C-alpha positions as CSV (number, residue, x, y, z in Angstrom):
1,M,96.7,24.5,-22.6
2,A,99.7,22.3,-21.2
3,R,103.0,23.2,-21.3
4,V,102.6,26.6,-23.4
5,C,103.5,29.7,-22.0
6,Q,100.5,32.2,-21.9
7,V,102.7,35.2,-22.8
8,T,105.1,34.3,-25.3
9,G,103.3,31.4,-26.4
10,K,106.3,28.9,-26.4
11,K,105.9,25.1,-26.7
12,P,107.7,22.2,-26.7
13,L,110.0,21.5,-29.5
14,T,110.9,18.3,-30.9
15,G,114.5,17.0,-31.6
16,N,116.9,14.3,-31.7
17,K,118.6,12.8,-28.5
18,V,122.2,11.8,-29.8
19,S,123.8,8.9,-28.0
20,H,127.4,8.5,-27.9
21,S,127.3,6.0,-30.7
22,N,125.3,8.7,-32.9
23,I,121.9,6.6,-32.4
24,K,118.9,9.3,-32.9
25,T,116.0,9.1,-31.0
26,K,113.1,11.5,-30.9
27,R,112.9,13.8,-27.7
28,R,110.9,16.9,-26.5
29,F,112.5,19.9,-25.5
30,L,110.0,21.5,-23.0
31,P,109.9,25.3,-22.1
32,N,111.2,26.5,-18.9
33,L,107.7,27.3,-17.6
34,Q,106.9,28.6,-14.2
35,T,103.5,29.1,-12.6
36,K,103.6,32.6,-11.1
37,R,101.2,34.6,-9.3
38,F,101.6,38.6,-9.9
39,F,99.6,41.2,-8.2
40,F,97.7,43.6,-10.9
41,A,97.7,46.9,-9.1
42,E,95.1,48.4,-11.5
43,E,92.4,46.0,-10.8
44,D,93.6,45.2,-7.0
45,R,93.9,41.2,-7.5
46,W,96.6,38.7,-8.0
47,V,96.9,37.1,-11.4
48,T,98.4,33.8,-12.1
49,L,99.8,33.0,-15.2
50,K,102.0,30.0,-16.6
51,V,104.6,31.9,-17.8
52,S,108.2,30.9,-19.2
53,A,111.4,32.4,-17.5
54,D,111.8,34.5,-20.8
55,A,108.2,36.0,-20.3
56,I,108.9,36.9,-16.7
57,R,111.9,39.0,-17.8
58,T,109.2,40.7,-20.5
59,I,107.0,41.3,-17.9
60,N,109.6,43.2,-15.7
61,K,110.6,44.8,-18.3
62,N,107.3,46.3,-19.9
63,G,105.2,45.9,-17.0
64,L,102.2,43.7,-16.1
65,A,99.6,46.0,-16.9
66,S,101.0,46.5,-20.6
67,V,101.5,42.8,-21.1
68,I,97.7,41.8,-19.6
69,K,96.3,44.5,-22.2
70,Q,97.9,42.6,-25.2
71,L,97.0,39.5,-24.0
72,R,93.3,40.7,-23.5
73,A,93.6,42.0,-27.1
74,D,94.7,38.8,-28.4
75,G,91.5,37.3,-26.6
76,V,93.1,35.3,-23.5
77,K,90.7,35.4,-20.5
78,I,92.5,36.8,-17.6
């Protein structure tokens, strides 16, 4: 799962790079991914996730336990 957020599922988008002379060539818009360690207090261990900056805000808002519960319901092994 390269360049895919484990929480939100964000992946690279494609589009055009437009030069000053309006020449269009293909390019990729990559998500803002970070490899981050979170302490999962319920299981007393560290969990490493590849998450986007948006997913870090989601974890801060909803809590790590609810996000991991949702991931496990979707079939992700954590």
